[in-house]
C-alpha positions in Angstrom: 41.3 79.5 134.1 42.5 76.8 136.4 46.1 76.2 134.7 46.9 79.6 136.1 46.2 78.5 139.7 48.4 76.2 141.8 45.7 74.1 142.8 44.7 73.6 139.2 47.6 71.5 138.4 48.8 68.0 139.4 52.4 67.2 139.5 54.4 64.0 140.2 56.4 63.5 143.5 59.7 64.8 141.9 58.2 67.7 139.9 56.5 68.9 143.1 59.8 68.9 144.9 61.5 70.8 142.1 58.6 73.3 141.6 58.7 74.2 145.4 62.5 74.9 145.1 62.2 77.0 142.1 62.2 81.0 142.2 62.2 83.8 139.8 66.1 84.4 140.2 66.8 81.0 138.6 69.0 81.4 135.5 66.7 80.3 132.5 69.9 78.7 130.6 70.4 76.4 133.4 66.7 75.3 133.9 66.6 74.8 130.2 69.7 72.6 130.3 68.1 70.4 133.0 64.7 70.2 131.2 62.7 72.1 133.6 62.0 75.3 132.0 58.3 74.5 131.8 58.2 74.2 135.6 59.8 77.5 135.9 57.4 79.1 133.5 54.5 77.6 135.4 56.0 78.8 138.9 56.5 82.3 137.4 52.8 82.4 136.2 51.4 81.3 139.7 53.7 83.9 141.4 52.1 86.6 139.1 48.6 85.4 139.8 49.2 85.5 143.6 50.5 89.1 143.3 47.5 90.0 141.1 45.1 88.4 143.6 46.7 90.3 146.5 46.3 93.5 144.8 42.9 92.7 143.8 41.8 92.1 147.4 43.5 95.3 148.4 41.1 97.1 146.0 38.1 95.1 146.8 38.5 95.9 150.5 38.3 99.6 149.8 35.3 99.4 147.5 31.6 99.8 148.3 28.9 97.3 147.7 27.7 99.0 144.4 31.1 98.9 143.1 31.5 95.3 143.9 28.2 94.6 141.9 29.4 96.6 139.0 32.6 95.0 138.9 31.1 91.6 139.0 33.0 90.4 142.0 30.0 88.4 143.3 29.8 86.6 139.9 33.6 86.1 139.9 33.3 84.2 143.3 30.4 82.2 142.2 32.4 81.1 139.0 35.5 80.3 141.1 33.5 78.3 143.4 31.9 76.2 140.6 35.5 75.6 139.2 37.1 74.8 142.7 39.5 77.5 142.4 40.1 77.6 146.2 42.9 80.3 146.3 40.6 82.9 144.9 37.6 82.1 147.1 39.7 81.9 150.2 41.3 85.2 149.5 38.2 86.9 149.0 36.8 85.5 152.3 39.6 87.1 154.0 38.5 90.4 152.6 34.8 90.1 153.8 33.0 87.2 155.2 29.7 88.3 153.4 31.1 86.7 150.4 30.8 83.3 152.0 27.3 83.0 150.5 25.3 84.4 147.5 22.1 83.7 145.9 21.3 83.2 142.3 18.2 81.8 140.5 19.1 78.2 141.6 21.6 77.8 144.3 23.4 79.2 147.4 27.2 79.0 147.1 28.4 78.0 150.4 32.2 78.0 150.5 32.9 75.4 153.4 36.7 75.9 153.1 37.2 75.3 156.9 35.5 73.5 159.7 36.2 76.3 162.1 34.5 79.0 160.0 31.4 76.9 159.3 31.0 76.2 163.1 31.5 79.9 164.0 29.0 80.8 161.3 26.6 78.0 162.1 23.5 79.9 160.6 25.1 79.5 157.2 24.3 75.6 157.3 20.6 76.5 157.8 20.1 78.3 154.7 18.0 76.9 151.7 18.0 77.7 148.0 14.8 78.3 145.8 14.4 74.3 145.6 14.6 73.8 149.2 18.1 72.3 149.2 20.1 72.7 152.2 23.9 72.6 152.3 23.8 68.9 153.1 21.5 68.6 149.9 24.2 70.4 147.9 26.9 68.2 149.2 24.8 65.1 147.9 24.7 66.4 144.4 27.0 65.2 141.7 30.1 67.5 141.4 31.2 68.0 137.8 34.3 70.0 138.5 37.7 69.3 137.1 38.9 68.6 140.7 36.9 65.3 140.8 37.9 64.3 137.3 41.6 64.7 138.3 41.2 62.0 140.7 42.2 58.7 139.2 39.8 55.7 139.3 35.9 55.8 139.8 36.2 54.0 143.2 38.4 56.9 144.5 36.2 59.6 142.9 33.3 58.0 144.8 35.3 57.9 148.0 36.0 61.7 147.4 32.4 62.5 147.2 31.4 60.4 150.4 34.1 62.3 152.3 32.8 65.4 151.4 29.2 64.5 152.2 30.3 63.2 155.6 32.3 66.1 156.4 29.4 68.5 155.7 27.0 66.0 157.6 29.0 66.6 160.8 28.6 70.2 160.9 24.9 70.6 160.1 22.2 70.5 162.6 21.0 66.8 163.2 17.4 67.9 161.9 18.8 68.8 158.4 20.0 65.2 157.9 16.5 64.1 157.5 15.2 67.3 156.0 13.5 67.0 152.3 13.7 69.4 149.6 10.7 70.5 147.4 11.0 67.2 145.6 10.7 65.2 148.6 14.3 63.9 148.8 16.5 63.8 152.1 20.2 64.6 151.4 21.1 61.0 151.6 18.5 60.0 149.0 19.7 62.7 146.8 23.2 61.7 147.2 22.3 58.0 146.3 20.3 59.0 143.3 23.0 61.5 141.9 25.9 58.9 142.4 24.3 55.6 141.2 26.2 55.7 137.9 29.6 56.7 139.7 29.0 53.9 142.2 28.4 51.4 139.5 31.7 52.6 137.7 33.6 52.5 141.0 32.4 48.9 141.5 33.6 47.8 138.0 37.0 49.7 138.6 37.4 47.8 141.9 36.6 44.4 140.5 38.8 44.9 137.4 41.8 45.9 139.4 41.1 43.1 141.8 40.8 40.5 138.9 44.0 41.6 137.3 46.0 41.4 140.6 44.4 38.2 141.5 45.7 36.6 138.4 49.4 37.9 139.1 48.9 36.6 142.7 48.1 33.1 141.4 51.0 33.0 139.0 53.3 33.9 142.1 51.8 31.3 144.2 52.1 28.6 141.6 55.7 29.4 140.8 56.7 29.8 144.4 55.1 26.4 145.4 56.8 24.6 142.7 60.1 26.3 143.3 60.0 25.3 147.1 60.3 21.4 146.2 62.9 21.9 143.5 65.7 23.7 144.9 68.5 24.8 142.5 72.2 23.7 142.4 74.1 22.2 145.2 72.4 22.8 148.6 75.7 22.3 150.5 77.8 24.6 148.3 76.6 28.0 150.2 74.2 27.2 153.2 73.7 31.0 153.7 72.7 31.8 150.3 70.4 28.8 150.1 68.8 29.8 153.3 67.9 33.2 151.9 66.5 31.4 148.8 64.2 29.3 151.0 63.1 32.0 153.3 62.2 34.5 150.5 60.4 31.8 148.5 58.1 31.1 151.8 57.5 34.9 152.3 56.6 35.2 148.7 54.3 32.3 148.9 52.7 33.6 151.9 52.4 37.3 151.0 50.9 36.2 147.4 48.4 33.8 149.0 47.4 36.6 151.3 46.9 39.0 148.5 44.7 36.6 146.6 42.4 36.1 149.6 42.0 39.8 149.9 41.2 40.4 146.3 38.7 37.5 146.5 37.1 39.4 149.3 36.9 42.6 147.2 35.4 40.6 144.5 32.6 39.3 146.4 32.0 42.4 148.5 28.5 43.9 148.8 29.4 47.3 147.2 27.1 49.5 149.1 27.8 53.3 149.3 29.6 53.3 152.6 32.0 50.5 151.6 33.6 52.9 149.1 34.6 55.2 152.1 36.9 53.0 154.1 36.3 49.3 153.9 37.1 48.8 150.0 40.1 51.1 149.8 41.6 49.5 153.1 41.3 46.0 151.6 42.6 47.0 148.1 45.7 49.0 150.0 46.3 45.8 151.8 46.1 43.5 148.8 48.4 45.7 146.7 50.9 46.2 149.4 51.1 42.3 150.2 51.2 41.7 146.3 54.2 44.2 145.9 56.0 42.5 148.8 55.6 39.1 147.3 56.9 40.4 144.1 59.8 42.0 145.9 60.5 38.7 147.8 60.1 36.7 144.5 62.8 38.6 143.1 65.2 37.9 145.9 64.3 34.2 145.4 65.2 34.4 141.7 68.4 36.4 142.4 69.6 33.9 145.1 68.7 30.9 142.7 70.8 32.4 140.0 73.7 33.1 142.4 73.6 29.3 143.5 73.3 27.9 140.0 76.0 30.0 138.6 78.3 29.6 141.7 78.2 33.4 142.5 79.5 34.3 139.1 78.6 38.0 139.2 79.6 38.8 135.6 76.8 36.6 134.4 74.1 36.6 137.2 73.9 40.4 137.7 72.8 41.2 134.0 70.3 38.2 134.2 68.7 39.5 137.5 68.4 42.9 135.8 66.9 41.7 133.0 64.5 39.4 134.9 63.3 42.3 137.0 62.4 44.5 134.1 58.8 43.1 133.7 58.4 43.3 137.5 59.6 46.9 137.5 57.1 47.8 134.7 54.2 46.1 136.6 55.2 48.0 140.0 55.5 51.5 138.0 51.9 50.9 136.6 50.3 49.7 140.0 52.2 51.7 142.5 50.4 55.1 141.8 47.1 53.4 142.5 48.5 52.2 146.0 49.9 55.7 146.7 46.6 57.5 145.8 44.5 55.2 147.9 46.8 55.5 150.9 46.7 59.5 150.6 43.0 59.4 149.9 42.1 56.9 152.8 44.5 58.0 155.5 45.6 61.6 154.4 44.3 64.8 155.7 40.5 65.5 155.5 38.8 67.4 152.8 38.9 70.7 154.9 42.5 70.0 155.9 43.5 69.5 152.3 42.1 72.8 151.4 43.6 74.7 154.0 47.0 73.3 153.1 46.4 74.8 149.7 45.8 78.2 151.4 49.2 78.0 153.2 
């Protein structure tokens, strides 16, 4: 059950920080007062899981092969691999590296949990299952685990699948890249066939996001262009504040224009498989970042305009500025997680490095 495993949950930024600071010695009353008792209970379950897993590994290390078969240890490793429970599989491999692959009626379960291990045990990459599928063929198969489903957006899911395929492709023998299985498919052909639906969904997700952001960008460009030729109040009353108004207006116009051009590039992209790996996410990151910056500079323009018109009457201008920023805040609140997830997925640690971090 994945919710008993640390890697089976997804927490926000602040919850992750709080979770990492919790310990069993915390006073329950204090935790309940601050509303984080659920995080405490979750952390306690995970600690108990890790203790049980350590004790299980100790017993397994002292067991014979027949005892492992009778105790369904191999079956448990296969199920954990299917469900993506990395902590369990990693601990088992620390006990005995023979667990790194097992045969059943259809598949070899190859646990590629670190590049160093796979390079060291290179012969594992040459193994085939009963259907003639190599490790690279398996990497090209559609993954239905909850780990992929937890990734927001079909485009990022497609990117994750491509990252996994590319990582495995780097460590297999060159001839395995063009080898065919019993059905006559190469690994790349199998990947394309199994991910056709996901790629279409990723294309739709990208276009929908780009379209909505383009509409926002066009509105900002229209407003900022008009504002530039209709300056508020008396320009000579406060030259410094008026200068801030003009500079922020120009920056907002430039940034929103840039974001529109980038989003148009996304809408007219070819949408081939490899575009989802770097090209499309990079364009979306730049487009969202410039759009957020244009919104921020637009708020500076709005704020300085109010201060000029109201002659810096803070009692009136500050509440109006706050009210004007509410819809902007909600837009950023909705769209910023997309930007954060894309940056982490595109420029963060690789597939293998992420798994090793879970182990640590």
